[in-house]
VEXPAMAR-143528 format. One record per residue (C-alpha): x, y, z. Coordinates in steps of 0.5 Angstrom, whole numbers. Layout:
<atoms>
+-------+-------+-------+
:  east : north :    up :
+-------+-------+-------+
:     X :     Y :     Z :
...
+-------+-------+-------+
</atoms>
This chain:
<atoms>
+-------+-------+-------+
:  east : north :    up :
+-------+-------+-------+
:   159 :   183 :   262 :
:   163 :   178 :   265 :
:   161 :   174 :   258 :
:   163 :   180 :   253 :
:   170 :   181 :   257 :
:   171 :   174 :   256 :
:   170 :   174 :   248 :
:   174 :   181 :   248 :
:   180 :   177 :   252 :
:   180 :   172 :   246 :
:   182 :   177 :   240 :
:   189 :   180 :   238 :
:   189 :   187 :   236 :
:   193 :   192 :   232 :
:   193 :   200 :   233 :
:   197 :   204 :   228 :
:   198 :   212 :   229 :
:   201 :   218 :   232 :
:   205 :   215 :   238 :
:   205 :   221 :   245 :
:   207 :   220 :   252 :
:   203 :   224 :   256 :
:   208 :   228 :   262 :
:   204 :   231 :   268 :
:   208 :   236 :   273 :
:   205 :   236 :   279 :
:   205 :   241 :   283 :
:   203 :   248 :   287 :
:   204 :   255 :   287 :
:   206 :   260 :   292 :
:   208 :   266 :   290 :
:   209 :   270 :   283 :
:   215 :   271 :   280 :
:   220 :   276 :   282 :
:   222 :   277 :   274 :
:   215 :   277 :   271 :
:   208 :   277 :   274 :
:   208 :   269 :   272 :
:   207 :   264 :   278 :
:   212 :   259 :   281 :
:   210 :   253 :   281 :
:   214 :   248 :   287 :
:   213 :   241 :   283 :
:   211 :   236 :   288 :
:   212 :   230 :   282 :
:   212 :   227 :   276 :
:   207 :   222 :   272 :
:   208 :   220 :   265 :
:   202 :   217 :   261 :
:   202 :   213 :   255 :
:   198 :   218 :   249 :
:   194 :   218 :   243 :
:   195 :   212 :   239 :
:   199 :   209 :   245 :
:   194 :   210 :   250 :
:   189 :   207 :   245 :
:   193 :   201 :   245 :
:   194 :   200 :   252 :
:   186 :   200 :   254 :
:   186 :   195 :   248 :
:   191 :   191 :   252 :
:   187 :   192 :   259 :
:   181 :   189 :   256 :
:   185 :   183 :   256 :
:   187 :   183 :   248 :
:   193 :   181 :   245 :
:   196 :   187 :   243 :
:   201 :   190 :   239 :
:   202 :   199 :   237 :
:   205 :   202 :   231 :
:   207 :   208 :   230 :
:   214 :   213 :   231 :
:   218 :   215 :   237 :
:   225 :   217 :   238 :
:   231 :   215 :   242 :
:   231 :   220 :   247 :
:   228 :   221 :   254 :
:   221 :   220 :   253 :
:   222 :   215 :   248 :
:   225 :   210 :   254 :
:   219 :   212 :   260 :
:   214 :   210 :   254 :
:   217 :   204 :   252 :
:   217 :   202 :   258 :
:   209 :   204 :   260 :
:   208 :   200 :   254 :
:   212 :   194 :   256 :
:   208 :   194 :   263 :
:   202 :   194 :   260 :
:   203 :   188 :   255 :
:   203 :   192 :   249 :
:   208 :   189 :   244 :
:   212 :   194 :   241 :
:   217 :   193 :   234 :
:   224 :   196 :   236 :
:   225 :   199 :   229 :
:   220 :   204 :   229 :
:   224 :   207 :   235 :
:   228 :   212 :   231 :
:   234 :   217 :   232 :
:   235 :   224 :   231 :
:   227 :   225 :   232 :
:   224 :   227 :   238 :
:   218 :   224 :   241 :
:   212 :   227 :   241 :
:   211 :   229 :   248 :
:   205 :   233 :   251 :
:   206 :   236 :   259 :
:   201 :   239 :   263 :
:   204 :   243 :   269 :
:   198 :   242 :   274 :
:   197 :   245 :   280 :
:   191 :   244 :   285 :
:   187 :   239 :   280 :
:   187 :   244 :   275 :
:   192 :   245 :   269 :
:   195 :   251 :   268 :
:   199 :   251 :   262 :
:   201 :   244 :   256 :
:   207 :   245 :   254 :
:   208 :   240 :   247 :
:   215 :   237 :   244 :
:   215 :   234 :   237 :
:   218 :   234 :   230 :
:   216 :   235 :   224 :
:   211 :   231 :   221 :
:   215 :   228 :   216 :
:   218 :   226 :   221 :
:   213 :   221 :   224 :
:   211 :   217 :   217 :
:   212 :   209 :   216 :
:   217 :   207 :   211 :
:   214 :   204 :   205 :
:   219 :   198 :   205 :
:   215 :   196 :   212 :
:   208 :   197 :   209 :
:   208 :   189 :   206 :
:   209 :   187 :   214 :
:   204 :   192 :   216 :
:   199 :   189 :   211 :
:   201 :   182 :   214 :
:   199 :   183 :   221 :
:   193 :   186 :   218 :
:   191 :   180 :   214 :
:   191 :   176 :   221 :
:   189 :   181 :   226 :
:   181 :   180 :   230 :
:   182 :   189 :   229 :
:   185 :   194 :   227 :
:   185 :   201 :   230 :
:   187 :   207 :   226 :
:   188 :   213 :   231 :
:   190 :   219 :   227 :
:   192 :   226 :   232 :
:   194 :   229 :   225 :
:   202 :   228 :   226 :
:   204 :   224 :   220 :
:   204 :   217 :   222 :
:   198 :   216 :   217 :
:   197 :   218 :   210 :
:   192 :   217 :   205 :
:   197 :   212 :   201 :
:   198 :   208 :   207 :
:   191 :   208 :   210 :
:   188 :   206 :   203 :
:   193 :   200 :   204 :
:   191 :   198 :   211 :
:   184 :   198 :   209 :
:   185 :   194 :   203 :
:   190 :   189 :   207 :
:   183 :   189 :   212 :
:   178 :   187 :   207 :
:   183 :   181 :   204 :
:   184 :   179 :   211 :
:   176 :   180 :   214 :
:   179 :   184 :   219 :
:   174 :   189 :   224 :
:   178 :   196 :   222 :
:   176 :   202 :   226 :
:   179 :   209 :   226 :
:   179 :   215 :   230 :
:   179 :   220 :   225 :
:   182 :   228 :   225 :
:   179 :   231 :   219 :
:   185 :   236 :   219 :
:   188 :   231 :   215 :
:   184 :   230 :   210 :
:   184 :   222 :   210 :
:   179 :   218 :   206 :
:   176 :   212 :   209 :
:   171 :   209 :   204 :
:   170 :   201 :   206 :
:   173 :   202 :   213 :
:   168 :   198 :   219 :
:   168 :   204 :   224 :
:   169 :   211 :   224 :
:   169 :   215 :   232 :
:   169 :   223 :   231 :
:   166 :   227 :   236 :
:   162 :   233 :   236 :
:   166 :   238 :   231 :
:   169 :   233 :   228 :
:   163 :   229 :   225 :
:   160 :   236 :   223 :
:   167 :   237 :   220 :
:   167 :   231 :   216 :
:   160 :   232 :   214 :
:   162 :   239 :   211 :
:   157 :   243 :   216 :
:   160 :   249 :   218 :
:   161 :   248 :   226 :
:   157 :   252 :   231 :
:   158 :   249 :   239 :
:   151 :   255 :   240 :
:   147 :   251 :   235 :
:   143 :   244 :   235 :
:   147 :   238 :   233 :
:   143 :   236 :   227 :
:   144 :   228 :   227 :
:   140 :   226 :   222 :
:   144 :   230 :   216 :
:   150 :   229 :   219 :
:   150 :   221 :   220 :
:   147 :   221 :   213 :
:   151 :   226 :   209 :
:   158 :   223 :   213 :
:   155 :   215 :   210 :
:   154 :   218 :   204 :
:   161 :   222 :   203 :
:   165 :   216 :   207 :
:   161 :   209 :   207 :
:   163 :   207 :   213 :
:   160 :   200 :   216 :
:   158 :   203 :   222 :
:   159 :   211 :   226 :
:   160 :   213 :   233 :
:   160 :   220 :   235 :
:   162 :   221 :   241 :
:   158 :   227 :   245 :
:   161 :   228 :   251 :
:   157 :   229 :   256 :
:   151 :   228 :   252 :
:   154 :   221 :   250 :
:   155 :   217 :   244 :
:   150 :   217 :   237 :
:   151 :   211 :   234 :
:   148 :   211 :   226 :
:   149 :   203 :   222 :
:   150 :   205 :   214 :
:   143 :   203 :   214 :
:   141 :   209 :   217 :
:   139 :   207 :   223 :
:   141 :   212 :   229 :
:   141 :   210 :   236 :
:   143 :   216 :   242 :
:   146 :   212 :   249 :
:   146 :   216 :   254 :
:   153 :   218 :   258 :
:   154 :   214 :   264 :
:   159 :   219 :   267 :
:   157 :   221 :   274 :
:   163 :   227 :   274 :
:   167 :   229 :   270 :
:   174 :   231 :   272 :
:   178 :   231 :   265 :
:   176 :   229 :   258 :
:   183 :   227 :   256 :
:   183 :   220 :   253 :
:   177 :   218 :   253 :
:   175 :   219 :   246 :
:   182 :   213 :   246 :
:   178 :   209 :   251 :
:   171 :   210 :   247 :
:   174 :   207 :   240 :
:   178 :   202 :   244 :
:   171 :   199 :   248 :
:   167 :   201 :   241 :
:   172 :   196 :   236 :
:   174 :   191 :   241 :
:   166 :   190 :   243 :
:   164 :   190 :   235 :
:   170 :   185 :   233 :
:   167 :   180 :   239 :
:   160 :   180 :   235 :
:   157 :   185 :   239 :
:   150 :   190 :   236 :
:   152 :   196 :   235 :
:   148 :   199 :   240 :
:   151 :   194 :   245 :
:   158 :   196 :   244 :
:   156 :   204 :   245 :
:   153 :   202 :   251 :
:   159 :   199 :   253 :
:   163 :   204 :   251 :
:   159 :   209 :   254 :
:   161 :   206 :   261 :
:   168 :   206 :   260 :
:   168 :   212 :   258 :
:   164 :   214 :   264 :
:   169 :   211 :   269 :
:   175 :   214 :   265 :
:   173 :   221 :   265 :
:   172 :   221 :   273 :
:   179 :   221 :   274 :
:   184 :   226 :   273 :
:   190 :   227 :   267 :
:   191 :   221 :   262 :
:   188 :   214 :   264 :
:   186 :   207 :   261 :
:   180 :   203 :   262 :
:   181 :   195 :   265 :
:   176 :   189 :   265 :
:   176 :   190 :   273 :
:   174 :   197 :   272 :
:   169 :   195 :   269 :
:   167 :   189 :   272 :
:   166 :   193 :   280 :
:   162 :   198 :   275 :
:   155 :   199 :   278 :
:   153 :   201 :   272 :
:   155 :   194 :   268 :
:   148 :   192 :   268 :
:   145 :   197 :   262 :
:   149 :   192 :   258 :
:   143 :   187 :   259 :
:   137 :   192 :   257 :
+-------+-------+-------+
</atoms>
């Protein structure tokens, strides 16, 4: 584990995608409102964490990588908070992506006694978060000199078929490892990608198979169809409590069991998985060992409440680290 983390710490990683702020309003319910049959929450405090692509970037940075994040935020209070969190985590963020007249995408969760009572979303129109065409040549130049790139798609408008095609082309030209955490509803094409990391439901959508949680997950059929349709070099399907399913372009399938002992909150676990898989593969690890590494990291993250990032110290302290030597 220590040797792997040392190799990872030498990487330069660029994260491109939908940037969000996660806001946790923590309190307690002491009575029912006299105005309506709803609980009155007495707020004890507020917690903030980077979300979506910003959470991917934080995860990468805490593994020791030189990290830059590209995505739109607003010139508002949430944007100020998010910029502060990124700076504290040593994630570079170009100020040109801080944009007046749009709102930073914010997910506010009201949490009472450890349970989420409701979520309040604030975001602008999808077109607000697109990347300006004049910045694309500069981004592509950054891709060519990076060791790895992660495209984090939450279908908010940052990633489009046009710019994803350019990003993948730049990665191929620069021999840069490029991964995507996809949102199938966005219908993006990613032919030529190094790694794609859908969850169970997303994998079924990418394969064109009707999703039914009550049915058995047809591993071979799903992997074969995703490889045939989208041509990724590596496929990793995150399966929650069932671990991670990995498949290479040769068609060899391996399922890595989960290492989580307790699951309190799965929020952000996919971000941790794509960050760790990408970092490990870009450092030269095999797909199976990279998946074991990512699974250990995800197991730590889901044992915590709220959006959380992994760190090298967390991994070195984890009792499951010996599993990488199997």
